[in-house]
Backbone of each chain as nested JSON, in Angstrom:
{
  "chains": [
    {"id": "A", "residues": [
      {"number": 1, "name": "UNK", "atoms": {"N": [49.696, 8.429, 10.551], "CA": [48.979, 9.356, 11.433], "C": [48.302, 8.583, 12.563]}},
      {"number": 2, "name": "UNK", "atoms": {"N": [48.525, 9.078, 13.771], "CA": [47.843, 8.454, 14.92], "C": [46.756, 9.395, 15.419]}},
      {"number": 3, "name": "UNK", "atoms": {"N": [45.639, 8.838, 15.863], "CA": [44.557, 9.665, 16.415], "C": [43.841, 8.882, 17.501]}},
      {"number": 4, "name": "UNK", "atoms": {"N": [43.262, 9.63, 18.426], "CA": [42.424, 9.046, 19.47], "C": [40.993, 9.503, 19.22]}},
      {"number": 5, "name": "UNK", "atoms": {"N": [40.063, 8.58, 19.327], "CA": [38.647, 8.93, 19.142], "C": [37.895, 8.562, 20.416]}},
      {"number": 6, "name": "UNK", "atoms": {"N": [37.174, 9.531, 20.952], "CA": [36.37, 9.312, 22.157], "C": [34.899, 9.481, 21.777]}},
      {"number": 7, "name": "UNK", "atoms": {"N": [34.1, 8.483, 22.141], "CA": [32.668, 8.489, 21.807], "C": [31.869, 8.53, 23.11]}},
      {"number": 8, "name": "UNK", "atoms": {"N": [30.973, 9.503, 23.244], "CA": [30.205, 9.664, 24.486], "C": [28.717, 9.841, 24.158]}},
      {"number": 9, "name": "UNK", "atoms": {"N": [27.839, 9.44, 25.073], "CA": [26.404, 9.707, 24.842], "C": [26.177, 11.216, 24.71]}},
      {"number": 10, "name": "UNK", "atoms": {"N": [25.291, 11.624, 23.793], "CA": [24.945, 13.046, 23.674], "C": [24.315, 13.508, 24.987]}},
      {"number": 11, "name": "UNK", "atoms": {"N": [24.411, 14.806, 25.254], "CA": [23.749, 15.385, 26.449], "C": [22.27, 15.01, 26.397]}},
      {"number": 12, "name": "UNK", "atoms": {"N": [21.737, 14.579, 27.533], "CA": [20.305, 14.265, 27.577], "C": [20.008, 12.815, 27.228]}},
      {"number": 13, "name": "UNK", "atoms": {"N": [20.988, 12.128, 26.637], "CA": [20.782, 10.704, 26.326], "C": [21.219, 9.889, 27.537]}},
      {"number": 14, "name": "UNK", "atoms": {"N": [20.412, 8.898, 27.91], "CA": [20.709, 8.167, 29.144], "C": [22.012, 7.367, 28.994]}},
      {"number": 15, "name": "UNK", "atoms": {"N": [22.682, 7.135, 30.131], "CA": [23.974, 6.432, 30.172], "C": [23.834, 5.308, 31.212]}},
      {"number": 16, "name": "UNK", "atoms": {"N": [23.139, 4.21, 30.833], "CA": [22.875, 3.138, 31.799], "C": [24.152, 2.603, 32.439]}},
      {"number": 17, "name": "UNK", "atoms": {"N": [25.234, 2.472, 31.621], "CA": [26.473, 1.924, 32.187], "C": [27.047, 2.87, 33.24]}},
      {"number": 18, "name": "UNK", "atoms": {"N": [27.084, 4.151, 32.896], "CA": [27.605, 5.121, 33.849], "C": [26.784, 5.141, 35.126]}},
      {"number": 19, "name": "UNK", "atoms": {"N": [25.465, 5.08, 34.992], "CA": [24.589, 5.105, 36.173], "C": [24.787, 3.856, 37.028]}},
      {"number": 20, "name": "UNK", "atoms": {"N": [24.936, 2.716, 36.377], "CA": [25.12, 1.452, 37.121], "C": [26.441, 1.491, 37.889]}},
      {"number": 21, "name": "UNK", "atoms": {"N": [27.496, 1.991, 37.235], "CA": [28.808, 2.064, 37.899], "C": [28.745, 3.028, 39.072]}},
      {"number": 22, "name": "UNK", "atoms": {"N": [28.012, 4.135, 38.879], "CA": [27.894, 5.13, 39.959], "C": [27.25, 4.501, 41.196]}},
      {"number": 23, "name": "UNK", "atoms": {"N": [26.22, 3.713, 40.991], "CA": [25.518, 3.052, 42.111], "C": [26.485, 2.12, 42.844]}},
      {"number": 24, "name": "UNK", "atoms": {"N": [27.202, 1.305, 42.058], "CA": [28.152, 0.352, 42.651], "C": [29.244, 1.107, 43.411]}},
      {"number": 25, "name": "UNK", "atoms": {"N": [29.773, 2.154, 42.793], "CA": [30.877, 2.908, 43.407], "C": [30.42, 3.62, 44.679]}},
      {"number": 26, "name": "UNK", "atoms": {"N": [29.233, 4.201, 44.654], "CA": [28.71, 4.865, 45.864], "C": [28.624, 3.879, 47.024]}},
      {"number": 27, "name": "UNK", "atoms": {"N": [28.119, 2.684, 46.729], "CA": [28.0, 1.658, 47.795], "C": [29.373, 1.183, 48.245]}},
      {"number": 28, "name": "UNK", "atoms": {"N": [30.243, 0.929, 47.259], "CA": [31.561, 0.342, 47.564], "C": [32.393, 1.285, 48.438]}},
      {"number": 29, "name": "UNK", "atoms": {"N": [32.363, 2.595, 48.098], "CA": [33.209, 3.562, 48.831], "C": [32.448, 4.276, 49.946]}},
      {"number": 30, "name": "UNK", "atoms": {"N": [31.142, 4.148, 49.945], "CA": [30.339, 4.845, 50.966], "C": [30.432, 6.351, 50.795]}},
      {"number": 31, "name": "UNK", "atoms": {"N": [30.536, 6.772, 49.534], "CA": [30.592, 8.217, 49.248], "C": [29.564, 8.495, 48.15]}},
      {"number": 32, "name": "UNK", "atoms": {"N": [29.41, 9.771, 47.779], "CA": [28.454, 10.121, 46.726], "C": [29.211, 10.73, 45.549]}},
      {"number": 33, "name": "UNK", "atoms": {"N": [29.377, 9.955, 44.478], "CA": [29.976, 10.507, 43.263], "C": [28.97, 11.463, 42.624]}},
      {"number": 34, "name": "UNK", "atoms": {"N": [29.422, 12.658, 42.265], "CA": [28.495, 13.602, 41.612], "C": [28.147, 13.095, 40.227]}},
      {"number": 35, "name": "UNK", "atoms": {"N": [29.132, 12.482, 39.568], "CA": [28.914, 12.077, 38.176], "C": [29.861, 10.928, 37.811]}},
      {"number": 36, "name": "UNK", "atoms": {"N": [29.334, 9.937, 37.1], "CA": [30.18, 8.955, 36.426], "C": [29.567, 8.757, 35.048]}},
      {"number": 37, "name": "UNK", "atoms": {"N": [30.284, 9.195, 34.011], "CA": [29.806, 9.03, 32.641], "C": [30.711, 8.039, 31.929]}},
      {"number": 38, "name": "UNK", "atoms": {"N": [30.117, 7.187, 31.089], "CA": [30.947, 6.187, 30.406], "C": [30.928, 6.45, 28.904]}},
      {"number": 39, "name": "UNK", "atoms": {"N": [31.994, 5.977, 28.239], "CA": [32.064, 6.141, 26.788], "C": [33.028, 5.131, 26.213]}},
      {"number": 40, "name": "UNK", "atoms": {"N": [33.314, 5.317, 24.916], "CA": [34.221, 4.388, 24.229], "C": [35.483, 5.145, 23.807]}},
      {"number": 41, "name": "UNK", "atoms": {"N": [36.575, 4.421, 23.764], "CA": [37.896, 5.033, 23.498], "C": [38.591, 4.203, 22.427]}},
      {"number": 42, "name": "UNK", "atoms": {"N": [39.116, 4.88, 21.403], "CA": [39.799, 4.15, 20.324], "C": [41.126, 4.836, 19.988]}},
      {"number": 43, "name": "UNK", "atoms": {"N": [42.127, 4.02, 19.701], "CA": [43.395, 4.54, 19.182], "C": [43.549, 4.037, 17.75]}},
      {"number": 44, "name": "UNK", "atoms": {"N": [43.755, 4.962, 16.83], "CA": [43.763, 4.654, 15.401], "C": [45.148, 4.957, 14.836]}},
      {"number": 45, "name": "UNK", "atoms": {"N": [45.594, 4.111, 13.915], "CA": [46.834, 4.424, 13.198], "C": [46.638, 4.043, 11.734]}},
      {"number": 46, "name": "UNK", "atoms": {"N": [46.857, 5.046, 10.855], "CA": [46.665, 4.807, 9.418], "C": [47.512, 5.787, 8.623]}},
      {"number": 47, "name": "UNK", "atoms": {"N": [48.074, 5.304, 7.496], "CA": [48.802, 6.181, 6.574], "C": [48.001, 6.237, 5.282]}},
      {"number": 48, "name": "UNK", "atoms": {"N": [47.572, 7.417, 4.884], "CA": [46.769, 7.577, 3.657], "C": [46.768, 9.047, 3.286]}},
      {"number": 49, "name": "UNK", "atoms": {"N": [46.59, 9.339, 1.975], "CA": [46.612, 10.753, 1.576], "C": [45.398, 11.513, 2.142]}},
      {"number": 50, "name": "UNK", "atoms": {"N": [44.239, 10.838, 2.237], "CA": [43.062, 11.531, 2.804], "C": [42.809, 11.096, 4.252]}},
      {"number": 51, "name": "UNK", "atoms": {"N": [43.856, 11.022, 5.041], "CA": [43.753, 10.375, 6.356], "C": [42.713, 11.051, 7.258]}},
      {"number": 52, "name": "UNK", "atoms": {"N": [42.648, 12.392, 7.269], "CA": [41.71, 13.061, 8.192], "C": [40.264, 12.794, 7.766]}},
      {"number": 53, "name": "UNK", "atoms": {"N": [40.034, 12.757, 6.47], "CA": [38.682, 12.488, 5.975], "C": [38.252, 11.076, 6.373]}},
      {"number": 54, "name": "UNK", "atoms": {"N": [39.164, 10.128, 6.223], "CA": [38.862, 8.724, 6.567], "C": [38.603, 8.583, 8.072]}},
      {"number": 55, "name": "UNK", "atoms": {"N": [39.449, 9.223, 8.869], "CA": [39.275, 9.111, 10.326], "C": [37.956, 9.767, 10.755]}},
      {"number": 56, "name": "UNK", "atoms": {"N": [37.624, 10.881, 10.128], "CA": [36.34, 11.568, 10.429], "C": [35.161, 10.645, 10.105]}},
      {"number": 57, "name": "UNK", "atoms": {"N": [35.233, 9.993, 8.95], "CA": [34.132, 9.083, 8.564], "C": [34.115, 7.83, 9.446]}},
      {"number": 58, "name": "UNK", "atoms": {"N": [35.303, 7.347, 9.815], "CA": [35.371, 6.187, 10.732], "C": [34.636, 6.525, 12.031]}},
      {"number": 59, "name": "UNK", "atoms": {"N": [34.912, 7.709, 12.542], "CA": [34.302, 8.133, 13.819], "C": [32.784, 8.292, 13.672]}},
      {"number": 60, "name": "UNK", "atoms": {"N": [32.366, 8.954, 12.6], "CA": [30.938, 9.275, 12.477], "C": [30.1, 8.099, 11.963]}},
      {"number": 61, "name": "UNK", "atoms": {"N": [30.688, 7.246, 11.123], "CA": [29.862, 6.192, 10.511], "C": [30.016, 4.822, 11.173]}},
      {"number": 62, "name": "UNK", "atoms": {"N": [31.209, 4.54, 11.733], "CA": [31.455, 3.174, 12.242], "C": [31.554, 3.138, 13.773]}},
      {"number": 63, "name": "UNK", "atoms": {"N": [32.264, 4.114, 14.338], "CA": [32.529, 4.033, 15.785], "C": [31.423, 4.678, 16.629]}},
      {"number": 64, "name": "UNK", "atoms": {"N": [30.587, 5.49, 16.008], "CA": [29.552, 6.134, 16.828], "C": [28.203, 6.1, 16.116]}},
      {"number": 65, "name": "UNK", "atoms": {"N": [27.156, 6.308, 16.904], "CA": [25.79, 6.414, 16.363], "C": [25.435, 7.892, 16.449]}},
      {"number": 66, "name": "UNK", "atoms": {"N": [25.425, 8.561, 15.279], "CA": [25.293, 10.024, 15.257], "C": [24.012, 10.519, 15.92]}},
      {"number": 67, "name": "UNK", "atoms": {"N": [23.03, 9.673, 16.089], "CA": [21.753, 10.122, 16.677], "C": [21.878, 10.248, 18.196]}},
      {"number": 68, "name": "UNK", "atoms": {"N": [22.601, 9.338, 18.825], "CA": [22.642, 9.34, 20.301], "C": [24.037, 9.561, 20.877]}},
      {"number": 69, "name": "UNK", "atoms": {"N": [25.038, 9.649, 20.0], "CA": [26.403, 9.801, 20.521], "C": [27.13, 10.967, 19.861]}},
      {"number": 70, "name": "UNK", "atoms": {"N": [28.031, 11.577, 20.634], "CA": [28.962, 12.572, 20.105], "C": [30.345, 11.913, 20.019]}},
      {"number": 71, "name": "UNK", "atoms": {"N": [31.196, 12.411, 19.139], "CA": [32.564, 11.898, 19.108], "C": [33.549, 13.061, 19.055]}},
      {"number": 72, "name": "UNK", "atoms": {"N": [34.748, 12.774, 19.53], "CA": [35.811, 13.768, 19.545], "C": [37.057, 13.099, 18.982]}},
      {"number": 73, "name": "UNK", "atoms": {"N": [37.747, 13.769, 18.071], "CA": [38.958, 13.198, 17.472], "C": [40.154, 14.033, 17.911]}},
      {"number": 74, "name": "UNK", "atoms": {"N": [41.149, 13.384, 18.465], "CA": [42.374, 14.084, 18.877], "C": [43.515, 13.526, 18.015]}},
      {"number": 75, "name": "UNK", "atoms": {"N": [44.049, 14.394, 17.117], "CA": [45.126, 13.951, 16.231], "C": [46.465, 14.118, 16.939]}},
      {"number": 76, "name": "UNK", "atoms": {"N": [47.303, 13.079, 16.844], "CA": [48.625, 13.165, 17.455], "C": [49.5, 13.98, 16.521]}},
      {"number": 77, "name": "UNK", "atoms": {"N": [50.245, 14.947, 17.094], "CA": [51.056, 15.798, 16.212], "C": [52.117, 14.918, 15.559]}},
      {"number": 78, "name": "UNK", "atoms": {"N": [52.511, 15.318, 14.339], "CA": [53.387, 14.51, 13.482], "C": [54.664, 14.098, 14.196]}},
      {"number": 79, "name": "UNK", "atoms": {"N": [55.301, 15.066, 14.965], "CA": [56.661, 14.788, 15.449], "C": [56.649, 13.921, 16.696]}},
      {"number": 80, "name": "UNK", "atoms": {"N": [55.455, 13.625, 17.256], "CA": [55.529, 12.823, 18.514], "C": [55.686, 11.362, 18.167]}}
    ]},
    {"id": "B", "residues": [
      {"number": 1, "name": "UNK", "atoms": {"N": [36.194, 17.581, 42.273], "CA": [37.302, 17.181, 41.398], "C": [36.761, 16.403, 40.2]}},
      {"number": 2, "name": "UNK", "atoms": {"N": [37.219, 16.797, 39.018], "CA": [36.839, 16.037, 37.811], "C": [38.052, 15.256, 37.319]}},
      {"number": 3, "name": "UNK", "atoms": {"N": [37.818, 14.044, 36.807], "CA": [38.906, 13.242, 36.258], "C": [38.378, 12.396, 35.11]}},
      {"number": 4, "name": "UNK", "atoms": {"N": [39.281, 12.092, 34.202], "CA": [38.97, 11.188, 33.099], "C": [39.762, 9.908, 33.324]}},
      {"number": 5, "name": "UNK", "atoms": {"N": [39.126, 8.759, 33.144], "CA": [39.83, 7.481, 33.29], "C": [39.713, 6.721, 31.966]}},
      {"number": 6, "name": "UNK", "atoms": {"N": [40.857, 6.303, 31.451], "CA": [40.892, 5.538, 30.211], "C": [41.413, 4.138, 30.54]}},
      {"number": 7, "name": "UNK", "atoms": {"N": [40.675, 3.118, 30.098], "CA": [41.051, 1.726, 30.379], "C": [41.341, 1.024, 29.058]}},
      {"number": 8, "name": "UNK", "atoms": {"N": [42.509, 0.422, 28.927], "CA": [42.916, -0.234, 27.668], "C": [43.468, -1.631, 27.95]}},
      {"number": 9, "name": "UNK", "atoms": {"N": [43.339, -2.544, 26.988], "CA": [43.954, -3.862, 27.18], "C": [45.464, -3.713, 27.373]}},
      {"number": 10, "name": "UNK", "atoms": {"N": [46.058, -4.493, 28.272], "CA": [47.518, -4.475, 28.439], "C": [48.172, -4.907, 27.122]}},
      {"number": 11, "name": "UNK", "atoms": {"N": [49.422, -4.45, 26.922], "CA": [50.205, -4.878, 25.738], "C": [50.217, -6.405, 25.715]}},
      {"number": 12, "name": "UNK", "atoms": {"N": [49.965, -6.974, 24.552], "CA": [50.033, -8.438, 24.435], "C": [48.703, -9.12, 24.705]}},
      {"number": 13, "name": "UNK", "atoms": {"N": [47.76, -8.385, 25.291], "CA": [46.432, -8.966, 25.534], "C": [45.578, -8.7, 24.295]}},
      {"number": 14, "name": "UNK", "atoms": {"N": [44.859, -9.72, 23.851], "CA": [44.118, -9.563, 22.595], "C": [43.008, -8.519, 22.745]}},
      {"number": 15, "name": "UNK", "atoms": {"N": [42.644, -7.883, 21.63], "CA": [41.636, -6.805, 21.608], "C": [40.618, -7.161, 20.517]}},
      {"number": 16, "name": "UNK", "atoms": {"N": [39.734, -8.152, 20.817], "CA": [38.799, -8.638, 19.784], "C": [37.984, -7.518, 19.156]}},
      {"number": 17, "name": "UNK", "atoms": {"N": [37.541, -6.546, 20.018], "CA": [36.699, -5.466, 19.48], "C": [37.501, -4.618, 18.497]}},
      {"number": 18, "name": "UNK", "atoms": {"N": [38.723, -4.269, 18.893], "CA": [39.57, -3.461, 18.011], "C": [39.844, -4.183, 16.699]}},
      {"number": 19, "name": "UNK", "atoms": {"N": [40.128, -5.482, 16.796], "CA": [40.413, -6.268, 15.577], "C": [39.189, -6.355, 14.674]}},
      {"number": 20, "name": "UNK", "atoms": {"N": [38.03, -6.538, 15.281], "CA": [36.792, -6.645, 14.488], "C": [36.516, -5.329, 13.765]}},
      {"number": 21, "name": "UNK", "atoms": {"N": [36.684, -4.215, 14.479], "CA": [36.438, -2.899, 13.867], "C": [37.441, -2.661, 12.739]}},
      {"number": 22, "name": "UNK", "atoms": {"N": [38.688, -3.088, 12.958], "CA": [39.721, -2.892, 11.93], "C": [39.329, -3.613, 10.644]}},
      {"number": 23, "name": "UNK", "atoms": {"N": [38.834, -4.843, 10.764], "CA": [38.407, -5.616, 9.584], "C": [37.275, -4.891, 8.86]}},
      {"number": 24, "name": "UNK", "atoms": {"N": [36.282, -4.447, 9.625], "CA": [35.133, -3.748, 9.025], "C": [35.603, -2.462, 8.343]}},
      {"number": 25, "name": "UNK", "atoms": {"N": [36.471, -1.718, 9.026], "CA": [36.927, -0.422, 8.491], "C": [37.781, -0.628, 7.234]}},
      {"number": 26, "name": "UNK", "atoms": {"N": [38.631, -1.62, 7.255], "CA": [39.457, -1.894, 6.056], "C": [38.57, -2.178, 4.85]}},
      {"number": 27, "name": "UNK", "atoms": {"N": [37.546, -2.986, 5.047], "CA": [36.625, -3.316, 3.934], "C": [35.824, -2.086, 3.52]}},
      {"number": 28, "name": "UNK", "atoms": {"N": [35.322, -1.366, 4.516], "CA": [34.425, -0.23, 4.234], "C": [35.148, 0.859, 3.439]}},
      {"number": 29, "name": "UNK", "atoms": {"N": [36.402, 1.146, 3.846], "CA": [37.134, 2.249, 3.196], "C": [38.063, 1.757, 2.081]}},
      {"number": 30, "name": "UNK", "atoms": {"N": [38.279, 0.437, 2.033], "CA": [39.196, -0.094, 1.01], "C": [40.627, 0.362, 1.258]}},
      {"number": 31, "name": "UNK", "atoms": {"N": [40.969, 0.522, 2.528], "CA": [42.329, 0.928, 2.897], "C": [42.83, -0.037, 3.97]}},
      {"number": 32, "name": "UNK", "atoms": {"N": [44.081, 0.133, 4.396], "CA": [44.633, -0.758, 5.429], "C": [44.976, 0.085, 6.657]}},
      {"number": 33, "name": "UNK", "atoms": {"N": [44.139, -0.004, 7.697], "CA": [44.481, 0.659, 8.954], "C": [45.648, -0.09, 9.59]}},
      {"number": 34, "name": "UNK", "atoms": {"N": [46.667, 0.631, 10.036], "CA": [47.793, -0.047, 10.691], "C": [47.342, -0.591, 12.037]}},
      {"number": 35, "name": "UNK", "atoms": {"N": [46.468, 0.177, 12.708], "CA": [46.075, -0.204, 14.073], "C": [44.715, 0.396, 14.428]}},
      {"number": 36, "name": "UNK", "atoms": {"N": [43.872, -0.392, 15.063], "CA": [42.672, 0.136, 15.727], "C": [42.585, -0.578, 17.07]}},
      {"number": 37, "name": "UNK", "atoms": {"N": [42.792, 0.188, 18.131], "CA": [42.705, -0.386, 19.477], "C": [41.483, 0.202, 20.179]}},
      {"number": 38, "name": "UNK", "atoms": {"N": [40.791, -0.624, 20.935], "CA": [39.586, -0.123, 21.622], "C": [39.8, -0.15, 23.127]}},
      {"number": 39, "name": "UNK", "atoms": {"N": [39.035, 0.732, 23.808], "CA": [39.13, 0.776, 25.261], "C": [37.891, 1.414, 25.834]}},
      {"number": 40, "name": "UNK", "atoms": {"N": [37.949, 1.694, 27.135], "CA": [36.785, 2.289, 27.82], "C": [37.175, 3.68, 28.319]}},
      {"number": 41, "name": "UNK", "atoms": {"N": [36.174, 4.554, 28.359], "CA": [36.418, 5.964, 28.719], "C": [35.403, 6.38, 29.777]}},
      {"number": 42, "name": "UNK", "atoms": {"N": [35.88, 7.003, 30.857], "CA": [34.968, 7.425, 31.922], "C": [35.27, 8.861, 32.34]}},
      {"number": 43, "name": "UNK", "atoms": {"N": [34.22, 9.614, 32.616], "CA": [34.375, 10.946, 33.21], "C": [33.795, 10.884, 34.618]}},
      {"number": 44, "name": "UNK", "atoms": {"N": [34.603, 11.281, 35.579], "CA": [34.25, 11.143, 36.998], "C": [34.176, 12.532, 37.625]}},
      {"number": 45, "name": "UNK", "atoms": {"N": [33.199, 12.708, 38.52], "CA": [33.166, 13.946, 39.306], "C": [32.811, 13.593, 40.741]}},
      {"number": 46, "name": "UNK", "atoms": {"N": [33.664, 14.011, 41.68], "CA": [33.433, 13.702, 43.089], "C": [34.142, 14.74, 43.954]}},
      {"number": 47, "name": "UNK", "atoms": {"N": [33.479, 15.081, 45.048], "CA": [34.108, 15.973, 46.033], "C": [34.337, 15.153, 47.305]}},
      {"number": 48, "name": "UNK", "atoms": {"N": [35.579, 15.032, 47.744], "CA": [35.876, 14.244, 48.949], "C": [37.285, 14.605, 49.406]}},
      {"number": 49, "name": "UNK", "atoms": {"N": [37.564, 14.439, 50.7], "CA": [38.899, 14.82, 51.186], "C": [39.985, 13.873, 50.625]}},
      {"number": 50, "name": "UNK", "atoms": {"N": [39.642, 12.579, 50.441], "CA": [40.629, 11.645, 49.874], "C": [40.325, 11.356, 48.407]}},
      {"number": 51, "name": "UNK", "atoms": {"N": [40.015, 12.385, 47.63], "CA": [39.458, 12.18, 46.29], "C": [40.407, 11.382, 45.378]}},
      {"number": 52, "name": "UNK", "atoms": {"N": [41.717, 11.678, 45.458], "CA": [42.632, 10.977, 44.533], "C": [42.741, 9.498, 44.894]}},
      {"number": 53, "name": "UNK", "atoms": {"N": [42.72, 9.201, 46.167], "CA": [42.781, 7.797, 46.608], "C": [41.538, 7.043, 46.135]}},
      {"number": 54, "name": "UNK", "atoms": {"N": [40.38, 7.674, 46.265], "CA": [39.122, 7.035, 45.846], "C": [39.109, 6.822, 44.33]}},
      {"number": 55, "name": "UNK", "atoms": {"N": [39.533, 7.838, 43.578], "CA": [39.527, 7.714, 42.114], "C": [40.515, 6.632, 41.671]}},
      {"number": 56, "name": "UNK", "atoms": {"N": [41.668, 6.563, 42.346], "CA": [42.67, 5.522, 42.025], "C": [42.066, 4.138, 42.261]}},
      {"number": 57, "name": "UNK", "atoms": {"N": [41.373, 3.966, 43.375], "CA": [40.762, 2.656, 43.682], "C": [39.596, 2.359, 42.744]}},
      {"number": 58, "name": "UNK", "atoms": {"N": [38.825, 3.396, 42.393], "CA": [37.725, 3.21, 41.428], "C": [38.287, 2.651, 40.123]}},
      {"number": 59, "name": "UNK", "atoms": {"N": [39.387, 3.243, 39.662], "CA": [40.0, 2.819, 38.387], "C": [40.534, 1.399, 38.497]}},
      {"number": 60, "name": "UNK", "atoms": {"N": [41.243, 1.113, 39.586], "CA": [41.916, -0.192, 39.669], "C": [40.985, -1.325, 40.088]}},
      {"number": 61, "name": "UNK", "atoms": {"N": [39.981, -1.014, 40.911], "CA": [39.15, -2.111, 41.437], "C": [37.817, -2.293, 40.715]}},
      {"number": 62, "name": "UNK", "atoms": {"N": [37.247, -1.188, 40.193], "CA": [35.886, -1.282, 39.631], "C": [35.889, -1.119, 38.11]}},
      {"number": 63, "name": "UNK", "atoms": {"N": [36.668, -0.15, 37.614], "CA": [36.573, 0.148, 36.176], "C": [37.507, -0.71, 35.327]}},
      {"number": 64, "name": "UNK", "atoms": {"N": [38.491, -1.335, 35.933], "CA": [39.42, -2.135, 35.107], "C": [39.709, -3.472, 35.783]}},
      {"number": 65, "name": "UNK", "atoms": {"N": [40.198, -4.4, 34.944], "CA": [40.64, -5.703, 35.454], "C": [42.171, -5.654, 35.441]}},
      {"number": 66, "name": "UNK", "atoms": {"N": [42.757, -5.556, 36.618], "CA": [44.204, -5.295, 36.721], "C": [45.053, -6.362, 36.028]}},
      {"number": 67, "name": "UNK", "atoms": {"N": [44.507, -7.542, 35.79], "CA": [45.298, -8.62, 35.175], "C": [45.434, -8.396, 33.672]}},
      {"number": 68, "name": "UNK", "atoms": {"N": [44.371, -7.92, 33.015], "CA": [44.421, -7.81, 31.551], "C": [44.308, -6.378, 31.04]}},
      {"number": 69, "name": "UNK", "atoms": {"N": [44.089, -5.419, 31.954], "CA": [43.909, -4.044, 31.486], "C": [44.809, -3.067, 32.229]}},
      {"number": 70, "name": "UNK", "atoms": {"N": [45.199, -2.007, 31.515], "CA": [45.899, -0.879, 32.142], "C": [44.909, 0.275, 32.235]}},
      {"number": 71, "name": "UNK", "atoms": {"N": [45.131, 1.184, 33.177], "CA": [44.274, 2.381, 33.225], "C": [45.15, 3.622, 33.372]}},
      {"number": 72, "name": "UNK", "atoms": {"N": [44.559, 4.727, 32.931], "CA": [45.253, 6.012, 33.006], "C": [44.263, 7.021, 33.578]}},
      {"number": 73, "name": "UNK", "atoms": {"N": [44.703, 7.806, 34.554], "CA": [43.828, 8.803, 35.171], "C": [44.331, 10.19, 34.805]}},
      {"number": 74, "name": "UNK", "atoms": {"N": [43.464, 11.008, 34.264], "CA": [43.832, 12.394, 33.929], "C": [42.978, 13.308, 34.807]}},
      {"number": 75, "name": "UNK", "atoms": {"N": [43.635, 13.984, 35.765], "CA": [42.907, 14.879, 36.662], "C": [42.747, 16.25, 36.02]}},
      {"number": 76, "name": "UNK", "atoms": {"N": [41.528, 16.79, 36.069], "CA": [41.292, 18.12, 35.522], "C": [41.826, 19.13, 36.525]}},
      {"number": 77, "name": "UNK", "atoms": {"N": [42.586, 20.132, 36.041], "CA": [43.167, 21.092, 36.989], "C": [42.023, 21.85, 37.641]}},
      {"number": 78, "name": "UNK", "atoms": {"N": [42.264, 22.272, 38.886], "CA": [41.224, 22.863, 39.746], "C": [40.497, 24.011, 39.057]}},
      {"number": 79, "name": "UNK", "atoms": {"N": [41.275, 24.938, 38.344], "CA": [40.647, 26.196, 37.904], "C": [39.839, 25.995, 36.628]}},
      {"number": 80, "name": "UNK", "atoms": {"N": [39.931, 24.798, 36.023], "CA": [39.159, 24.723, 34.747], "C": [37.7, 24.402, 35.031]}}
    ]}
  ]
}
């Protein structure tokens, strides 16, 4: 089973990296970006009978901090 | 215009973070993950006449290192 996990700061939690990149990009291009948000991206591959449970726990316990981050899991369909 | 940019190590380039997480996850769950790859994730919002050109340059010049990383841009369709 393949899955993609995206981890982002929760709404209202500051995103220093995103803000820093926005400042640099605004200066570099001489334009005003409305928003630049940063996060983490993971591609997972595992074969196991409880694969969804393991991937869910990987996302919530290891790849993200449940207090300040949200995560999203996108499972790749079997036939792809 | 909203867009998502995903930055990943090029094929063949080492992924220390992904490897480290894989080791931790294998021990934590007592299973063998086939693969854990890590990358960076950005959500961009900007209104400009040359928006796609700017986002392309943002991805290639600021958000990624073209020598060791690949990037992918996913543009959100206008009506969403």
